[in-house]
Each structure stands twice: as structure tokens, then as C-alpha cells.
C-alpha positions as CSV (number, residue, x, y, z in Angstrom):
1,M,170.0,109.3,86.5
2,L,170.5,109.1,82.8
3,S,173.2,110.6,80.7
4,V,172.1,113.3,78.2
5,T,172.6,110.8,75.4
6,E,170.5,108.2,77.0
7,N,167.8,110.7,77.7
8,E,167.7,111.7,74.1
9,R,167.5,108.1,73.1
10,I,164.3,107.3,75.1
11,T,162.5,110.5,74.5
12,R,162.8,111.2,70.8
13,V,160.0,109.6,68.8
14,G,160.4,110.7,65.2
15,K,161.2,108.4,62.2
16,G,164.8,107.3,62.1
17,T,165.5,107.8,65.8
18,P,166.2,104.8,68.0
19,G,163.1,105.5,70.1
20,G,160.9,106.3,67.1
21,E,161.8,103.1,65.3
22,Y,161.3,101.0,68.4
23,L,157.9,102.5,69.2
24,R,156.7,101.9,65.6
25,R,156.9,98.2,66.2
26,F,153.7,98.4,68.4
27,W,150.1,99.1,67.8
28,W,149.0,102.4,69.2
29,P,145.7,104.1,70.0
30,V,145.1,107.0,67.5
31,C,141.7,108.1,68.6
32,L,138.6,107.1,70.5
33,S,135.9,105.3,68.6
34,K,133.4,108.1,69.4
35,E,135.7,110.6,67.6
36,L,134.6,108.9,64.3
37,P,130.9,108.5,65.1
38,E,129.5,107.8,61.7
39,A,130.4,106.2,58.3
40,D,131.2,108.7,55.7
41,G,131.5,111.3,58.4
42,A,134.0,114.1,58.8
43,P,137.7,113.1,58.7
44,L,139.7,113.5,61.9
45,R,143.2,115.1,62.2
46,V,145.6,112.8,64.0
47,R,149.2,113.4,65.0
48,I,151.2,110.5,66.4
49,L,154.9,109.8,66.7
50,G,155.5,113.1,64.9
51,E,153.4,112.2,61.8
52,D,150.4,114.2,60.6
53,L,147.6,111.9,59.5
54,I,143.9,111.8,58.7
55,A,141.6,109.1,60.2
56,Y,138.1,108.5,58.7
57,R,135.3,105.9,59.0
58,A,134.5,104.6,55.6
59,T,131.2,103.7,54.1
60,D,131.6,100.0,55.2
61,N,132.4,101.2,58.8
62,S,136.1,100.3,58.4
63,V,138.7,102.9,59.5
64,G,141.3,104.4,57.3
65,L,144.4,106.2,58.3
66,L,146.3,108.2,55.7
67,D,148.9,110.9,55.3
68,A,147.3,114.2,56.1
69,Y,148.2,115.7,52.7
70,C,147.3,114.8,49.1
71,P,150.4,113.7,47.1
72,H,149.3,115.8,44.2
73,R,149.9,119.4,45.5
74,R,149.9,118.7,49.2
75,A,146.4,120.0,49.9
76,P,145.1,119.0,53.3
77,L,142.8,116.0,53.2
78,F,141.1,117.2,56.4
79,F,138.9,119.2,54.0
80,G,138.3,116.1,51.8
81,R,135.1,114.4,51.0
82,N,134.6,111.0,52.8
83,E,132.6,109.1,50.2
84,E,132.2,105.5,48.9
85,C,135.0,104.0,50.9
86,G,137.6,106.6,50.3
87,I,138.8,110.2,50.8
88,R,138.5,112.6,47.9
89,C,140.7,115.7,47.9
90,V,138.6,118.7,47.2
91,Y,141.4,120.5,45.3
92,H,141.4,118.4,42.2
93,G,139.2,115.4,43.0
94,W,141.9,112.7,43.5
95,K,140.5,109.9,45.6
96,F,142.4,107.4,47.9
97,D,141.2,104.3,49.6
98,R,142.3,103.1,53.1
99,H,145.2,101.2,51.6
100,G,146.6,104.4,50.1
101,D,145.8,103.6,46.5
102,C,144.6,106.3,44.2
103,V,141.2,105.0,42.9
104,D,140.1,108.0,40.9
105,M,141.9,110.9,39.2
106,P,139.2,113.0,37.4
107,S,141.4,115.9,36.7
108,E,143.6,113.8,34.4
109,P,142.7,112.4,30.9
110,A,140.7,109.1,30.8
111,G,143.0,106.1,30.7
112,T,145.9,107.9,32.3
113,T,148.8,105.7,33.6
114,L,149.6,108.2,36.3
115,Q,146.9,106.9,38.6
116,A,148.5,103.5,39.0
117,K,151.8,105.2,40.1
118,V,150.3,107.4,42.8
119,K,150.0,106.1,46.3
120,I,149.7,107.9,49.6
121,P,151.2,106.6,52.9
122,A,148.6,104.6,54.8
123,Y,148.6,102.5,57.9
124,P,146.6,99.5,59.0
125,A,143.9,100.3,61.7
126,F,141.3,98.3,63.6
127,E,138.7,99.0,66.3
128,K,138.4,97.4,69.7
129,G,137.6,98.4,73.2
130,G,136.2,101.8,72.2
131,V,139.6,102.7,70.6
132,I,140.9,103.0,67.1
133,W,144.3,101.3,66.9
134,A,147.0,101.7,64.2
135,Y,150.4,100.2,63.3
136,L,152.9,102.6,61.9
137,G,155.9,100.2,61.5
138,A,157.3,98.1,58.7
139,K,154.7,95.9,57.1
140,D,156.8,92.7,57.2
141,K,157.1,93.2,61.0
142,Q,153.5,93.9,61.8
143,P,152.6,92.1,65.1
144,E,149.4,90.5,66.2
145,A,146.8,93.0,67.4
146,P,146.8,93.9,71.1
147,D,144.5,92.0,73.4
148,Y,144.5,93.5,76.9
149,E,141.9,92.3,79.4
150,W,140.1,95.7,79.5
151,M,139.6,95.4,75.7
152,R,137.7,92.2,76.2
153,A,135.5,93.4,79.0
154,P,131.8,94.0,78.1
155,Q,131.0,97.5,77.0
156,T,129.0,97.9,80.2
157,H,132.2,97.2,82.3
158,R,134.8,99.4,80.6
159,Y,135.3,103.1,79.8
160,V,138.1,104.9,78.0
161,S,138.7,108.7,78.0
162,K,141.5,110.8,76.5
163,T,143.5,113.8,77.7
164,F,146.1,116.1,76.2
165,E,149.4,116.5,78.1
166,N,151.9,119.1,77.2
167,C,155.1,117.2,77.8
168,N,157.1,114.2,76.6
169,W,155.6,110.8,76.9
170,V,158.3,109.3,79.1
171,Q,157.9,111.7,82.1
172,A,154.1,111.2,81.9
173,L,154.6,107.5,82.0
174,E,157.0,107.8,84.9
175,G,154.4,109.6,86.8
176,G,152.0,106.7,86.3
177,L,154.5,104.2,87.5
178,D,155.5,106.1,90.6
179,T,153.3,104.9,93.5
180,A,155.1,106.9,96.2
181,H,153.9,110.3,94.9
182,S,150.2,109.3,95.5
183,S,150.8,109.7,99.3
184,F,151.8,113.3,98.7
185,A,150.5,114.9,95.5
186,H,147.2,113.2,95.8
187,N,146.6,113.7,99.5
188,N,143.3,115.5,99.1
189,K,142.2,115.4,102.7
190,L,144.9,116.7,105.0
191,G,144.9,115.0,108.3
192,H,142.6,112.2,107.3
193,R,143.5,108.5,107.0
194,D,140.6,107.3,104.8
195,N,143.0,106.8,101.9
196,L,145.2,103.8,102.6
197,R,148.2,105.4,101.0
198,Q,148.2,107.9,103.8
199,H,148.9,105.2,106.4
200,D,152.5,104.6,105.1
201,K,154.1,107.1,102.9
202,S,157.3,105.1,102.3
203,P,156.2,102.0,100.5
204,H,158.5,99.0,100.0
205,L,158.7,98.1,96.3
206,D,159.3,94.7,94.7
207,V,160.0,94.8,90.9
208,E,160.1,91.7,88.7
209,R,160.8,91.6,85.0
210,T,158.4,89.7,82.7
211,D,158.1,89.0,79.0
212,Y,155.8,92.0,78.7
213,G,157.8,94.4,80.8
214,Y,157.5,94.0,84.6
215,Y,155.1,93.9,87.5
216,Y,155.8,95.5,90.8
217,A,154.1,95.4,94.2
218,S,154.1,98.3,96.7
219,T,153.7,97.3,100.3
220,R,152.4,99.7,102.9
221,K,151.9,99.0,106.6
222,V,148.3,99.7,107.6
223,D,146.3,99.1,110.8
224,A,144.7,95.9,109.5
225,G,147.9,94.4,108.2
226,K,149.6,95.4,105.0
227,Y,148.2,97.1,101.9
228,I,149.5,95.5,98.7
229,R,149.1,97.3,95.4
230,V,150.3,95.4,92.3
231,Y,151.0,97.3,89.1
232,H,151.9,96.1,85.6
233,Y,154.1,98.0,83.2
234,V,153.2,96.6,79.7
235,M,155.8,97.9,77.3
236,P,156.2,100.3,75.8
237,A,153.7,102.8,77.4
238,Q,150.9,101.1,79.4
239,Q,150.4,101.1,83.1
240,M,147.8,98.9,84.8
241,R,146.8,99.4,88.4
242,A,143.8,98.9,90.7
243,S,142.4,101.1,93.5
244,I,140.3,100.4,96.6
245,I,141.4,103.8,98.0
246,G,139.9,103.2,101.4
247,Y,139.4,100.2,103.6
248,E,136.5,100.0,106.0
249,G,136.5,96.2,106.3
250,T,133.5,95.8,104.1
251,R,135.0,95.9,100.6
252,N,138.6,94.7,100.6
253,R,139.0,94.6,96.9
254,P,139.3,97.2,94.1
255,A,136.3,99.3,93.1
256,R,137.8,99.4,89.6
257,L,140.8,98.5,87.5
258,D,142.5,101.6,86.2
259,G,145.3,102.3,83.7
260,H,146.7,104.6,81.2
261,I,148.4,104.4,77.8
262,W,150.7,107.4,77.1
263,V,150.7,107.9,73.3
264,P,153.5,110.2,72.0
265,I,152.0,112.9,69.7
266,D,155.6,114.1,69.1
267,D,158.7,114.8,71.1
268,N,157.0,117.4,73.2
269,T,153.3,116.4,73.7
270,T,151.3,113.3,74.6
271,F,147.8,112.0,74.5
272,V,146.9,110.0,77.6
273,Y,144.2,107.3,77.2
274,N,142.6,106.7,80.6
275,I,141.2,103.3,81.2
276,M,138.5,102.2,83.7
277,C,137.4,98.6,83.9
278,A,135.1,96.9,86.3
279,P,136.9,94.0,88.1
280,H,133.9,91.7,88.5
281,Q,130.7,90.8,86.8
282,E,128.6,92.4,89.5
283,D,130.6,95.7,89.2
284,E,129.0,97.1,86.0
285,L,130.0,100.7,85.5
286,I,127.3,103.2,86.0
287,P,127.6,106.2,83.5
288,D,126.8,108.8,86.1
289,A,129.3,107.3,88.5
290,V,131.9,107.1,85.8
291,E,131.5,110.8,84.9
292,A,131.6,111.7,88.5
293,R,134.9,109.8,88.8
294,E,136.3,111.6,85.7
295,V,135.3,115.0,87.1
296,A,136.9,114.2,90.4
297,A,140.1,113.3,88.6
298,G,139.9,116.6,86.8
299,R,139.4,115.2,83.3
300,G,135.6,115.0,82.9
301,E,133.7,116.8,80.1
302,V,133.2,119.8,82.2
303,N,136.9,120.0,83.0
304,N,137.9,120.3,79.3
305,I,138.0,123.3,77.0
306,P,134.9,122.6,74.9
307,G,135.5,120.6,71.8
308,T,139.0,119.5,72.9
309,F,140.8,117.1,75.2
310,R,142.7,120.0,76.9
311,L,142.1,120.8,80.5
312,K,140.7,124.2,81.5
313,R,143.1,124.1,84.4
314,N,146.4,124.3,82.6
315,Q,149.8,125.9,82.5
316,S,148.4,129.2,81.3
317,N,146.5,129.7,84.5
318,D,148.8,127.7,86.9
319,Y,146.1,125.1,87.1
320,L,144.0,127.5,89.2
321,I,146.1,126.7,92.3
322,D,144.5,127.8,95.5
323,R,147.2,128.5,98.1
324,Q,144.6,128.7,101.0
325,M,143.3,125.2,100.0
326,Q,146.9,124.0,100.0
327,K,147.3,125.1,103.6
328,T,144.0,123.7,104.9
329,Q,142.5,121.0,102.6
330,N,144.9,119.3,100.1
331,Y,148.6,118.9,99.6
332,T,148.9,120.7,96.3
333,G,146.1,123.3,96.4
334,I,145.0,122.0,92.9
335,Q,141.7,120.2,92.3
336,G,141.7,116.9,90.5
337,V,144.2,114.0,90.7
338,N,144.8,114.2,86.9
339,T,145.4,117.9,87.1
340,Q,147.8,117.6,90.0
341,D,149.9,115.1,87.9
342,F,149.8,117.4,84.9
343,A,151.0,120.4,87.0
344,L,154.0,118.5,88.1
345,Q,154.9,116.7,84.9
346,E,154.3,119.6,82.5
347,G,156.0,121.9,84.9
348,M,159.3,119.9,84.3
349,G,159.4,121.3,80.8
350,H,158.7,119.5,77.6
351,I,161.6,117.0,78.1
352,V,163.0,116.8,81.6
353,D,166.8,116.7,81.9
354,R,167.3,113.4,83.7
355,S,171.1,113.9,84.0
356,K,170.3,116.4,86.9
357,E,168.2,114.0,89.0
358,F,168.9,112.5,92.4
359,L,167.0,109.2,92.6
360,G,165.9,107.3,95.8
361,T,164.6,103.9,96.7
362,S,161.0,104.9,95.8
363,D,162.2,105.3,92.2
364,K,162.9,101.6,91.8
365,A,160.1,101.0,89.3
366,I,161.1,104.1,87.2
367,V,164.7,103.0,87.0
368,A,163.6,99.6,85.9
369,M,161.4,101.1,83.2
370,R,164.2,103.3,81.8
371,R,166.6,100.3,81.7
372,L,164.1,98.2,79.8
373,L,163.4,101.0,77.3
374,L,167.1,101.4,76.6
375,E,167.7,97.7,76.3
376,Q,164.7,97.1,74.1
377,M,165.8,99.9,71.7
378,T,169.1,98.1,71.3
379,V,167.2,94.7,70.9
380,N,165.2,96.4,68.1
381,E,168.3,97.7,66.3
382,K,169.7,94.1,66.4
383,G,166.5,92.7,64.9
384,E,165.8,90.5,67.9
385,T,162.5,89.7,69.6
386,L,160.9,92.5,71.6
387,R,159.1,92.2,74.9
388,A,155.2,92.6,74.8
389,L,154.8,92.2,71.1
390,N,153.2,88.8,71.6
391,P,149.8,89.2,73.3
392,D,150.2,85.8,75.0
393,T,152.7,87.5,77.3
394,Y,150.1,89.8,78.9
395,R,146.7,88.4,77.9
396,T,145.9,86.9,81.3
397,I,147.3,89.5,83.7
398,R,145.4,92.1,85.8
399,A,146.4,94.6,88.4
400,Y,144.9,94.3,91.9
401,D,145.2,95.7,95.4
402,R,143.9,94.8,98.8
403,V,144.8,94.5,102.5
404,I,146.2,91.2,103.7
405,P,147.4,90.0,107.1
406,A,150.9,91.2,107.9
407,D,152.4,87.7,108.0
408,Q,151.0,86.6,104.6
409,D,153.0,86.3,101.3
410,W,151.2,88.5,98.8
411,K,152.1,86.3,95.9
412,V,150.3,83.4,97.5
413,A,147.4,85.4,99.0
414,M,146.7,87.3,95.7
415,K,147.5,84.7,93.1
416,K,143.9,84.4,91.9
417,D,143.2,88.1,92.1
418,L,145.9,88.8,89.5
419,E,144.4,86.6,86.8
420,A,142.2,88.1,84.2
421,I,138.5,87.1,84.2
422,W,137.3,88.9,81.0
């Protein structure tokens, strides 16, 4: 468990807080590329780490990220005109470029010196992997841009979606790093053993720290030997995993590489970026199959409230839980793996009180993550080098899972599997 003080430290994300200052040292997803579909198109409201911003795709196709309000009279720039590589406030016509400089002030007399003095907060942004990324920290500490394997995969071999979650980012992250819960919360065929995680519901966990965070392997006993699932926790908020789900002896390798990045909107809410990446050249992602997978997870287009990233099955309707289904078909009575996670994580409240927990051996990875976060916040306060800032620490890693003989060492048997190919 954590003390109340420690819990506050890792969950608060605003400017000036230990957590907020630490998180601002990293690049973050702020939106999907498809949310800014055209140059000089409509600006997009963005809220991240407690800050209200506006993102826009400029005339030259670059992306700008500015404070959401004009510094003149605080009018909302969401209603602004996106034109000629800048956003023009429609209240009095003041225009700002993506660097935050005021480049036109038509409501003031010609030759005014006021224009040179006015600047709006702006953050550097770049586009890669179907995602718009931004850095909200100090300029003199800006790190190299992120370079995860899934970002380098061909467009035909990767897919990224986004979902709103109504709770703090840490409890959402903890859900992703918890492999044991998948044997219970995601048991969607009661009495069946086609999912390998139903063979052994008490996995053995090995956790090893790295320069990017840690990797951990869960080992489950299965009929054909042992099922090894290797995760990566890339600090501060990314999980990488793989999934073969079932094992029929014909495809003993992942059907896909999956992962999530939990992006704090503020202290109480989170955007989850859901990553799907094909593990091999011959595994090109088929759009219809991808959407079917998203729907099965509960986060496809048909699962969302139209025009939003919020699920139709949510707290307001108890995720449409079906108690009869819970008795006869699946463990939770809730449809969709993603929805099952949200019901449990959001149901803890916006920020769970970790001082009231009783942890077990299956929580080893979660305990390791909390310790790392607390340590790294202290490292940041001391001005020392942070884990995972250098892409070289994680550039070549990948998650993987498969069944191996019971007497084999997974580190030897899976060495090549865990090396990036993209």
C-alpha cells in the first residue's frame, strides 16, 4: 500500500506538483492524426496535464499547440480562424503562429510596439505513428522525440485508437500492468479453456528493472508446457504486451502486439491510446478485422457515443451489466474487455485511496511501478537523469508471448522474439 502522501504525489498532474513536473519531462500524445484531418481545418480542443490547449494543422501541414485562450481578452481560440499558418482570434483579429508569437494585431494602430510584446504559451509538436505528440516541459530540457517500435511499423501494420476513461491515470495504468486479472475479469467463456490464461489463474511473475522502466514475465502452467507472457513498462505511462490468446498448436506466436499509453487529461480523467501492431511482415492488419477486434474490446466506433471517444456503456448505465450473462456466459456480465476494465477502474472513484489496500503476490508489477514513479519524481527534483528519456533505452524492445516446454528458460527460448523488427 501507499501512504496518503505518496498517493497524492503519484496521482496529481498539475503544474508545480511533483508528479506534474515529472510528467512534463516527456513527450505525450495529444490527439490522433485523424482528429486534424486537413490543413487550415477546424482547431481542436485539447486538455492534457490539467492545461487547456488548442491544436491545429497549419497551412504547411505542421501542427501547432497553443493556449486555449487569446491573451488579449481571453476569448476562446477554438472559434478562431485557422489561416495562413496561424490562428486568428475572431474577437479582435489578433493572430498567433505555432511558436506563440503574435504575427498580426489589426485592432491596434499601424506600427504598434505592443505586438512584439505579446506572446501566447505554445508547445512543440510533431506527428508520427498516426499520433500528434507534444512536449509541455522546460525548453532547455526537451528530450529527443520518442521512437517506439510500433511508431516505425508500416501504416499497414499498425493501428491506434483512443478512449476516454473517467478516473486518474495511475489506476488505469495499474490495470494494464496487472496480468492476473485477465484470468477473471476477462474470462468471457465460462467453463472453457480456449484462452491460455484460464489454464493457470495464479501466474508466477518475474520483474526486472531496466533503463526504460522494467519488463516482467508471467508464467502459467498449460497442458503443452508453460505459457510465457512478457510485458514492458516504458515510463511513465506505456504498457507493451502481446497476445496469442489461444493455443491450438498451429500458431504459437502472437496474433498482434498490443499496448496502451495512459495520458492524464487532469487529476480525475484520462485518455487511453490503444495500440495494435502486427508482429511480422506477413501479418498486415486488415481494416475489417481491426474494427472487429475494437468492437470486441468494447471500444469500436459503434461502441462510442457519436462524435466522442466516450463509451456508450459507462457509469451512468452501469455498463449495461447483464446479471444473467454473468451467471452463465462471462465472469463480469459486461460485454467488451475494455468496458470490463473501465467498470472496475472507474468504479474505484476518480483517485483510489491506496492506503486502504491489501496487496498480494500477483501485484508485484504494480508495486514495482509505484516505487519507480516515486523514485523518478525525486530524481527529477534533484535534476538527475530520468529513465526512458533516451529512446536508445527502449528502441529495440518488443513484447511477446508463446508456449515453451516446461524445462526451458524463457530468456533463452524467447531472446530473438523480444527484439524489434520494425
